[in-house]
N, C-alpha and C positions, 0 to 999 in steps of 0.2 A: 544509518542512511542505506538506501537502497544499494546493494553491493553487486547488482547484477550489471556490470561493466560489459557493454557491447563492443569488444574491441574495435578500434584501438583508443575509443573515447572514454573519458569518465562519465558516469551516468548523469551527475548532477552538475550540470553546467552552470547553474545559478547559486553559487555559493557567495560571491560578493555583492549579490542585490543588481548587477549591472545587466545591460541590455548586450547580446552577441551580434546583433544583426539589426540594419535599417528595417528589414521586412518584419521582425518581430517587434521591433520598437514601434513600429504602428498599429499594431494589432490591438493593443488595449486588452483590459480584462485581467485576471490573476493569473492565467495561463498563458500569458503573452510570451514567456521565456520558456522555451522547450530544451529538456536535455538533449545533447548532441547525439546519443546513440539514436533516440527517438526520431532525430532528423535524418539519420541515415535509413531507418526505417520508412522514412517518409511520412511521419505523423503530421496531421494538419490540426490547425486549431479553429475555434470558432470565430465568426465574423468579428470584426470591431464593433464598438459602440456607436459608431458613426454610420454603420450600415443600417444598424436598428432605427437609429434616429431619423434616417431618410425615407424609411417605410415603416412608420409606427403601426401600422393596422396588421402588419406580419406575425403572424404566429411564432413563440419562441422555437418550437421543435422545426417549423418550416424555415425559418431563420438560419437556423443550424445546418440543416440539411443543404440549404442553398451554399451556404458559406463553406461547408466541409466537402461539398461534391466539385465538379468541374469547374463550377462557377468562380470559386476561390483561387484556384489556381490560373485559369484561363480568361478571367473576367466576364465569363457568360452566365446567363441565368439558365437554370436546369429547367426542362418541360415539366407540367404537372405530374406526368407518370413517373418520372425518375425519383420527384419528390415523394411520392406516395411509396415506392419501392425502398426509398432510403428510409422512409420511417420503419417499414417492415424489418429492414437490416438493422436498424439501430435497436429494435426490441429483440432481434434473434440474438444478437451478442449479449444478451442478458445484462444489459447496463441501465440501470433505473434513472429517474430523475434526478439531477444533481442536488446534494444537500449541502455543498460548501459555500453556496453564495451568502453575501451579506444580507441584511436587511435592506428593505426597498423593493425595487421591481424583482421577482423571483428570478434568478437565473438558471432555469431549468435546462438541462443539456449536459452533454460530456465535453471534455477538452479535445478528444478525437472522436472523428466521426468520419465514415466512409461508406461507399456502396461497392457491392461487387457485381461482376458481370452476370453470376447465377441468380442473383437477388431481382435483378430487373424484370419489369413486367413484359409481357409479350410484345407490346407496341414499342418498347424501348428499343434504341439501336443498339446492336452488339457489333464492335470494331473487329474486322477479321483478325483472327489469331487471338483474339482476347477470349473467346467463349471457353468454358470448361468443357471437359472431355464428357463423352458419353458413358454412362453406366454401364460396366460389363455385365452380362447375363450369366457367365460362367462357362460359356463354350469356349474351347481353346481357339477356334479360328476367330471369333469376336474378341477375345483377350488379347491375340496378337495384333488384331488390327487396331485396337485399342492403345497398344503399346506404339505402334507405328506413328498414329496421330499425335500422340504425346510427345515422341521424339522428335518429329517433325516441328511440333509447335514450339519446344525448348531448343530447337537448333542442335538435336543429337541424333544419330543414327538409329534407326530401330532396331530391336533385337534380332539376332539372327544373321545381321550383317557381317559377321567374321565368326569362323569356326572356333569353337571352345568358348565363345562368349557366354552361352547359357549357364555353363556350369560356374564360371568365375562371379557372374551377377548373382546365383543362387547360392554361392557359399555361406554358410552360416546360417542357413534358414532365411535369410533376406532376398527379396526378390522385387524385381521391376515390375511385376504385374500386379497393377493396381486394382483395388475393388472398393466398392463403397462401404463406409462403416457408419451405422445408424448413431445419431446423437444420443448420449445417455439421458434418459427421460428422468427429471427432477422429481425425487420422492417426497418432498417436504415444501411446506409453505415458506414465506419469507416475510420479514417485517416485524415491526414491535409486537410483543405478546401481551402488552398492557395498553390499554386506552386511558391516556392521560386527560384529566378535566382541562377544558380551556382556560380555566382560571389557576392553572398548577403554577407554582413558583419555581424558579431557578432552583431552588434547594430541594424542591420534590425530585426534581430529575436528577441531582447530584447524590441524592441519598437512596436512589435505586441501586447505586453501587456502593457507597460509603454511608450505609444507615446509622442511626443514632447507637446502635448496640456495639458497632465496630469502634465508635468515638468514645463510647463509655470504657471499652475495654483499654483503649489508649490511655484515658485518665489513671485507670486503676494500675496499669502496668507502668506508667510514669512516676506514680506515687510510690510504688514498691521499688522500683530502681532508686529513686533519692532517698529514701529510707535506708536500704542497703547501703548504698554509697557512703551516707552520712556515717553510719555505723563502722565503716571501714575507713574512712579516711578524715573523719570528725565532724561534728555537728555544722550546721549551716543555719545560723539564725534568722537570715533573710528569707529563708524557703518557708513556704506554706503550701500545703497540698493543693494541687491544681483542680480545678472544677470543670464540668462539661462545658460551660459556657465559656472558660478560659481557653479550653482545648479547640473549640470551635474558632475563636478569635486569632489563635495561634496558627491555624491551618489558613485562615482568611490573610494573614499577613504575609504567608509563603506563597500563596495563591497569587497573590499582588504582583510578584515578581514576574509572572508570567506575562503581564502587559506592559509593565514598566520594567524594562530589562536593566535593573541596577545590578552591579556586581555584587553588593552585600545587602542583604535585607534589613540590616540595621540603617540603610541610608535613608529609611522612611523617617526615622526621627531626627536626621541631621538637618542642617540649614542649607543644604547643597541643591542641585537641579533634581534629584530623584526624591527629595523630600516630600511627605504627604501630610499636611497637617489636619486634614479630615478624617483619617483613621489612627493617626499618631495618638489621638487623646483617648482611645479607648483603652490602651494598656501602655504602661510606661516601658520604657526600653530595659530597663533593669529587672523588671518582671518577665518579659520577652526573654530576655538572655538565660534566666534561670530556668524557664521551661524547656528552652532550646537544649540547655546543658543536660537535663535529665530525661529528656523524650525518649521513649522507648515503645515499642509495639509487643516485645516479649521481653521480659525484663531479665530472666535467667535461663539458662540452658539447662535442659533435664538431661539425666545421666543417660538417656537412650539416643539423645540427638548427637547426629554427626553431619547432618547438612550444614554447608556453610551459610546458608541464609535462613537459618532457623528463626533468627529474630524478625523476619519479614514474611516468612512463608504463610502463617495464619491470615495475614491480610491479603497476601497473593491469592490463597484459596477462596476467599471470601469475596474478592474482586470477581474471580473467575465464575463463581456461582452466580454472582450479579449479571454478567455478560451473557450467561447461559440462559437464565431466566427470563432476561427482559428482551432479548431480540433473536431472530431466527434469521441467519444470513442467506444472501441469496445462492444461486447454484455456483457461480464463478466466484473464486477467492485466490488470494496470492499470499504465499509466503516470503518474507523478506525483512529486513532489518531496518526499522523506521530510522528517521534523520532525529537522531538525539544529540547531535555534537554541540561545541559551544555556541553560545549566541554570536552570529556573524558580525554583528555591529561591535560588540566588546572585541571579538579578534581582530577586527580591522583597526582598532586604536590602541590595541596592546603592543606592549615593546616585546622583543625577543626574550628577554630576560623574565618577564612576567609568565609568556607562554611556557618556558622551559620549567618555573617554579610549579606550574600546575601539573597536578598529579593525573596520569591516564587512568582510565577507567578500567577496574580489575574484573569487569563482567561484559557480556554480549548480550543483547536483548534482541529477540525474534519474535514476529508476531505472524498470526492468519489473520487477514483482513478481508472484509466482503469487499470487492472490487466494484459493487453496484452503489454501495452508500459511503464506504469509507470505515464503516463500524469496525473496530478491532475485536475479533471473537474470542481470541486467545494470546497470551503471553507466555514466552518462555525465556526464562534467565537461565544463563549459563557462566560460571565462575571460570575467569580465566587460568587461576591458580587453584583448579581442582586437584585434589591428592589422588584421584584415581588414574586409571590408564586412559580415560576419556577426558581429561584436562583439556582445556583450551589450547594450552601452552604446546601440550604434546600433539594436538590434532589440527592445529591451525591451519587454514585452508585445505584440509584434508576431506575427501568427500566421506569419509565414515563419521566424523563429526556432524556435517550439515544432515547426513540422511537420520541420525538419531535424532537431530532437531526436527526434521520434518516429521517423524513417525511422532514424537511428542507432540507435537502442534496438531497432529491429525488423528489423535488417538480417539477423539470422540466423534468423528466425522464418517465414519463408516456407515455403509449401506443405505446412503441417502444420494448416490451418484453426483457428488460435487464434482466441480471441476476446479483443479488446483493448478496455479500458473507457479511455475519454479524460476529462479536464477541458475546460472551455470554451477555454481558449488552444489547446488542440491540435485540437479537433474542428473539420472543415471537410469539405465534399463532394468537393472536388478531393483531399484526402488518402485518404479513405475508399475512393473509387474507384480510387486507384493501389494502395490496400492490397488491394483485393478482386482485382485482377489477379495478385496474389501469393499468394492464398488465405489472406489475412488479413483476418478480419471484426472489426468494429468496434461499439462502442455508446459514444456521447459525448454529453454535457451541453452544450448551446448556450447562448451568451450573446451578444445583439446588440452588447454594449459589447467583447467580449474574443474572440469568434470571427470567423473569415472566413466571412461568409455569403453568399459568392459562388455564384450557381447555385441558391439557395434562394428559394422562392416569397414575395414581401413579404405577402402575405395571411397567412401562417403566423406570421411574424415579428411583428405588429402584434396587440395585446391587444384582443379583441372588445369593443364598447361595453357591450352586455348583461351584466348580472351573472351571474356563473358561481357554480355550486355544486361543492363538493368531489367529486371525482373525475369530473369532466366533461372530455372530451379530444376532440380533433380529429387526425385524421391524413391524410397525403397520401403518395402514392407516386410513385416514378419508379424504373423497373427494379426492382431488389431492395432500393433504399434506401427507407426510410420516415422521414418527418418528424413528429414527434409533439408536440402541444402539450397539456400535461396541467395541471389546476387543482388546487391544494391549498394554500390561504391564499396564493396567488401563482402565476403562470404559470411552468411548467417546460416547456422545449423539449428533446427528445432527437433525435438522428439515429442510425440504426442499419441494418446489412444482415444483423445476426446474429440477430434475432429476428422472429419473423413477427408482422405487424400485428394480425392477426385472434383472437391467441391473448391471452386476458385473463389478468391478474395482479390482486393484491390486495396493499394496503399495510395493515397492522395497526397501529391507532392504540389507544393505552391506553384513553382514554375513549369515543372515537368509534367504535370496532369496526372495522369493515373499509371501506376505500375502494378503490373499483374503479380499476383502471389498465391499460394494456396490459403485455404480459410484460416488455418492455424496460425499464420503468419500475422493475419490481419486482427485476428481476436487476441493475439498476445501482444500486438503492439498497443491495442485499445485499451486493455486493462491494465497494463504497466503504464500508460499515460495516464490513467485515471489516479492509479495510487502515487505517482510522481507530483499529481496535483494536490493531493492530500499533504504528502510531505511540505510542499512549498507555501502551503495556506495554514497549516496547523502546527508545523515545527515550533513556529515561532511563539506560540502559546504554551511553550513546557515551562515549568518552574525554572528559572535561571539560578536559584540557591544550589550551590555547590558543595555539599560537604565531604570531609574527608571519608567518613565510614561508608562502606561499599552498601551494606544494606539501607542506609539513609538515601544513597543516591536512587538505589532501586525503587524505594519507597516514593519519592518524588517524582520520579519519571511514571510510576504506575498511577498515582493520583492526577498527574498531566492527562495521562491516556483515558481515565475515567471520565475527566471534565470533557475532553473532545466527544467520547461517546455519548455523554449527556447531552452536550449541544447537537449532536446527529439526531437523537430522539426527539430533542425539542423541536427540530426542525421538521420531524415528519409528524408531529402532533398539532392538535386544535390549537394547544396554546401559543404556537408562533403566529398564527393568524391574527391573534388578539395582540400581541406584545410586539413581534418582528424584532427581537433584538439580533444585532450582528455577533459576532463571535466574540469580539472584545467587551461590548455591552454586556454580552451573557456572562462574561469572567465578574466583570465591574459589579452586576447585580448579585452575583454569587458572594463576592467579598462582602458587601454591604449586609447581606443576609447572615453569613457566618459572624460578622461583627456586631449584628443587632442594631444597624443604623435605621432609622426611621424613613430616611430619604428612599424612596423606590425610584425614582426617575434614573434613566441612564444618561451618563454624562457626556455620551457621544451623539 
C-alpha cells in the first residue's frame, strides 16, 4: 500500500470499507472515502451523482469543475470565467481523463480538483491576500521588496528586521529570496504505442504483457520440473505433461480468485458459496492440483545464479518489456508501494488464530506509476531476507534502501523531464539533486522521522513557536530546489525542483473553502489522491491465491498488475466503445477466453 503517511494519520483510512463521515457518505462515487492525510491537505472530491442528475445537460468536466471549486464547499456556482480557468488548471496539472470508471456513462475526471489564484482569468475576482507574488526581476531592491510582500502575506516579518538575520537565513546556501523556476518541458509523448482494433478481444490486451511464448515457456519448465521431481522422489503415475491449453485454463482458474475472493482456489470445485460449476467442468480438481504442484517459470537454478528471485526473474523481465513497448507514461509519475495486502473481506471474517498462522510476505514491492492514467510503468521487487548489505531487514525504514529503490525504478526515465512524486522515505536533497542531473525532476513530502534531511536548513525542519493559521507557509530556496513548510492542521514540508515557489495554488476544503498554498503542494495532493483512487479501485482485483513460496506470490501479484494495465489500455482503445466492459467484466471475459468457453457475454 502507499506508505506515505502524512503525520499523524495513516494514509489509507478506508481499509474496512466503512464510511468515515457523513459528508463523504453522501458524496457517492468510488472516490467517496478519502484518506485522512488528504483531508488534512484539503483534497476535494467530485460532486455526487445526484448533482449530475439534477443537471443532465452539463458536461462532465464542467460538472467536475463546479463541484471541485468553491461551489462544493460553499454551495455556490462558479461563474463561467472561473470554470474556464478551472479547465485550464486541470490540464496544467498533467492529469488526463480518468480511466478507472466502470462501464456505462464514462466517468471522465479526477477525484481531486482545484483551481489556483494564479490560474484564474483576468476577469476573475482575487481575494485580497490570496494573489501570488510578483516575479522578481533580479534587482536587489525588487527582490527585497518581494520578500517584504511575501513576509507580510504569510504573517512573517520581512528580512532585514533584525541584525544578523540575513546571515542566519542564508546559512548552508538556503535563502528566503525566491525566484521563478520554469516548469520542465516534457520531451516525450504519452499514451498507448499500439492502436488496437475495435474488435480486439480481452485476451489480445492481456497478451500484450503475457504472450503465448511466455505461456509456452511455462509449459516447458513445468514439465521439466515434474520430470526431475519424479526422478528424485519417485514416479507419479497420475501425471501427464501439461499442454498450452491446460496452462491457459490453469491461469484462468487463478485469475478467477481476483473477482471471487475465496480463501482457496480449490473452492471452485466445492459445493460451498464460492463454487463455480460453469468453469469447474473444464478441468478436474485432481488435474488442477497436479499442475499447481509442479508449476514453474524456471525449473532449475543455474550455477551462475545468485539472485533470490531467479525462478521469477525471466517473467518479470518479459513483463517489463511489455510495459515499456506498449505505453508511454505522462510527465507526472509516482513512486510508491501498491496496496497488495490481504483481502479486507477475508481479514474481517478471520479469527486471530488464523491471522497468526498466515505467513508475512518476505518481499517488498515498489512501482513507478503514471499518475494520469494509473498505468504501472515499472515494478521493483526487493527481498526482505537479502543476504547482501542492502537486505531489507538491515535497511528497513532507512533512507539508503528507498533511495536505491528510487534509482532502480527511474533507471530508464532519464532525459525526458519527468516529474516524480515521492513519499517521505524516498524524499531527500541528495537524491533529488542526483535526479536533476539526469533531467528527472521531483516533488516529495518530507518527514523528520523518515526522510534523509541531510543538507536541509534546521530552521525549516522545526515548527515555529507562534501559532499558525491555515494556509500559512514559509519557503527557502537553494539553486532550483525549494523547501516548503505549509500549515493546515499540522505542518507539512515539501521538497521540489519541479514547481516554482512563487506560483500559488489553492486547496479546496468542503466547509472552509479555499486554503492558499504553493503550487507544489496542490500538485502533490492532486497526484497522490489519484493514486489512492487506483489502490481503492484496483487492489480488490488482485489474485487472492496466497502460496507459501515467495516467487509464486510475486508471480501472482505481477499477473494482477498486468491485468490492471491491460484494462487501462482497453479503456483507452476503440474496443472499449464497442463492448464497454467494467473491470469485473473484463476479468470474467478474460477467464472465459483462457478457459476456452464459447459464451462471450459478460455476467454482470
